[in-house]
C-alpha positions in Angstrom: 0.0 0.1 -0.1 3.0 2.1 0.8 4.8 1.9 -2.3 1.7 2.4 -4.9 0.9 5.5 -2.7 4.3 6.3 -2.9 4.5 6.0 -7.0 1.2 8.2 -7.1 2.6 11.1 -5.8 5.9 10.8 -7.9 3.5 10.8 -10.5 1.8 14.0 -9.5 5.2 15.5 -8.9 6.5 15.2 -12.5 3.1 16.3 -13.8 3.3 19.6 -11.7 6.4 19.5 -13.3 4.9 19.9 -16.6 6.8 16.0 -17.5 3.6 14.9 -18.6 4.9 11.7 -20.3 7.0 10.8 -17.6 3.7 11.0 -15.3 1.8 9.4 -17.3 3.8 6.2 -17.0 4.2 6.2 -13.5 0.4 6.3 -13.1 0.3 3.6 -15.4 3.1 1.2 -13.7 1.1 2.1 -10.5 -2.1 0.4 -12.0 0.1 -2.3 -12.7 1.4 -3.1 -9.8 1.0 -6.1 -7.8 -1.2 -4.6 -5.1 -4.1 -4.5 -7.5 -4.3 -8.3 -8.0 -6.6 -8.4 -5.2 -10.2 -7.5 -4.8 -10.1 -3.9 -4.2 -13.8 -2.8 -5.3 -15.3 -5.6 -3.3 -13.2 -5.4 -0.1 -14.0 -2.3 2.5 -10.1 -3.3 4.1 -7.9 -1.8 0.4 -10.5 1.0 0.7 -7.2 3.1 0.5 -6.0 1.2 -2.4 -9.2 1.7 -4.1 -8.6 5.4 -3.7 -5.2 5.6 -5.5 -6.5 3.4 -8.5 -9.2 5.7 -8.7 -6.8 8.8 -9.1 -4.5 7.3 -11.2 -7.3 6.7 -14.0 -8.3 10.3 -13.2 -4.8 11.2 -14.1 -4.2 9.3 -16.7 -7.8 10.4 -18.4 -7.0 14.1 -17.3 -3.5 13.6 -19.5 -5.9 11.8 -21.9 -7.7 14.6 -22.6 -4.9 17.0 -22.9 -3.6 15.3 -25.4 -6.7 15.5 -27.4 -7.7 11.9 -26.6 -10.7 12.0 -25.9 -11.9 8.4 -26.2 -9.3 7.3 -23.6 -10.3 10.0 -21.4 -14.3 9.0 -21.3 -12.4 5.6 -20.6 -10.2 6.4 -18.0 -12.7 8.5 -16.2 -15.6 5.8 -16.4 -12.7 2.8 -14.5 -12.0 6.2 -12.0 -15.4 6.5 -11.5 -16.1 2.3 -10.8 -13.8 3.4 -8.0 -15.6 5.8 -6.6 -19.1 6.6 -7.7 -19.7 9.4 -5.4 -17.0 12.0 -7.3 -19.6 14.6 -8.2 -16.8 16.4 -10.4 -16.1 13.6 -11.8 -19.5 12.9 -13.4 -19.8 16.1 -14.4 -16.6 15.9 -16.1 -17.4 12.5 -17.9 -21.2 13.9 -18.8 -19.7 16.7 -20.8 -16.9 14.7 -22.9 -19.4 12.1 -23.1 -21.4 15.4 -24.5 -19.1 16.2 -26.9 -18.7 13.1 -28.1 -22.0 13.0 -29.1 -22.6 9.8 -26.5 -25.9 11.3 -25.5 -27.0 8.0 -23.4 -23.3 8.0 -21.6 -24.0 11.5 -20.9 -27.4 11.8 -19.5 -26.7 8.9 -17.4 -23.8 11.1 -15.9 -26.0 14.1 -14.9 -28.6 11.8 -13.6 -26.2 10.5 -11.5 -24.5 13.5 -10.4 -28.1 15.0 -9.2 -28.6 12.2 -7.4 -25.6 13.0 -5.7 -26.9 16.8 -5.4 -30.4 17.4 -6.2 -31.1 20.5 -7.9 -28.0 21.2 -8.9 -28.2 24.2 -11.6 -25.0 23.1 -13.5 -25.9 19.1 -14.0 -30.0 20.6 -14.6 -28.7 22.8 -17.2 -26.5 19.8 -19.1 -29.8 17.8 -18.5 -32.1 19.8 -20.3 -29.3 20.1 -23.0 -28.6 16.3 -23.5 -32.2 15.5 -23.2 -33.7 17.5 -25.5 -31.2 16.2 -28.2 -32.5 13.2 -27.0 -35.6 13.6 -28.1 -36.9 12.8 -24.4 -38.8 16.4 -23.7 -40.6 15.3 -21.4 -37.8 14.9 -19.1 -36.3 18.1 -20.7 -39.8 20.0 -19.6 -39.0 18.1 -16.2 -35.2 19.4 -16.1 -36.1 23.0 -17.1 -38.9 23.8 -14.9 -36.4 22.9 -12.1 -33.9 25.0 -13.6 -36.1 27.5 -14.0 -37.3 27.5 -10.9 -34.3 28.0 -9.0 -32.6 30.6 -11.6 -35.9 31.7 -13.1 -33.5 33.8 -15.6 -31.2 31.0 -16.6 -30.3 31.2 -20.8 -30.5 27.7 -21.5 -33.4 26.8 -19.6 -35.2 29.5 -21.3 -33.8 28.3 -24.8 -34.9 24.7 -23.9 -38.6 25.7 -22.5 -38.8 28.1 -25.5 -38.1 25.5 -28.0 -39.8 22.8 -26.4 -43.0 25.6 -26.1 -42.0 26.2 -30.3 -43.2 22.4 -31.3 -47.0 23.3 -30.3 -48.6 26.1 -32.8 -50.8 27.1 -30.4 -46.9 28.0 -28.0 -45.3 29.3 -30.6 -44.7 33.0 -29.8 -45.1 32.0 -26.7 -41.5 30.1 -26.8 -40.5 32.6 -29.5 -40.5 35.3 -26.6 -38.8 33.2 -24.4 -35.9 32.6 -27.2 -35.0 36.5 -27.1 -35.5 36.9 -23.3 -32.7 34.1 -23.4 -30.7 36.5 -25.6 -30.2 39.1 -23.4 -29.5 38.1 -20.3 -25.8 38.1 -19.3 -23.9 35.1 -20.0 -26.9 33.5 -22.5 -26.2 31.4 -24.9 -25.0 33.6 -28.9 -27.5 33.6 -31.5 -25.8 31.8 -33.6 -26.5 28.5 -31.1 -29.9 29.4 -30.7 -30.8 29.8 -34.4 -29.1 26.5 -34.9 -31.5 24.8 -32.3 -34.2 26.4 -34.1 -33.7 25.1 -37.0 -32.7 22.1 -35.8 -36.4 21.9 -34.3 -37.7 23.4 -37.5 -36.8 20.1 -39.2 -38.6 18.1 -36.6 -42.2 16.7 -36.7 -44.6 19.2 -35.0 -47.2 18.4 -32.6 -50.9 19.5 -33.4 
């Protein structure tokens, strides 16, 4: 146990020195240590080893992301969460990366897990609005928007997705367009270009009567 902790610490030192390749090798060698041949996940006695293993995966994912290898980063962060599934920041990072890669169901699971750990967290609700909209689960998107806007009535992304949902119904289209205009006036709102891209996507969807 002391050996793997020491090796992980060496990896972190190398990383802070900007020696990413050396740090990556150090983290990888730590994971290959014979200490991890035991069942560190299922045995509570090995919680310290499990923590080190998770941290190594986390740092390897970070290095992979910085190198532009997003698929590898996603896999490593998934490995890290297998060691500690209560890491809220890690769930958020994994969800955002999965969303970038177009793995919408993975992203949705990550954001929903984040909300289980931090109910009504605006960051997770924000991204859940986005991912459920693009998946086409408009009921879930509407629920996420309502929760988000209850917490922050002028939240730009909440206004945008609620507006888009309203635009799907002819009877409420004018109300939806009004929300989209409101969203663009809010400081820090999504850009006009982003909103127009979403409007174009919405126009291509089958209209509801």
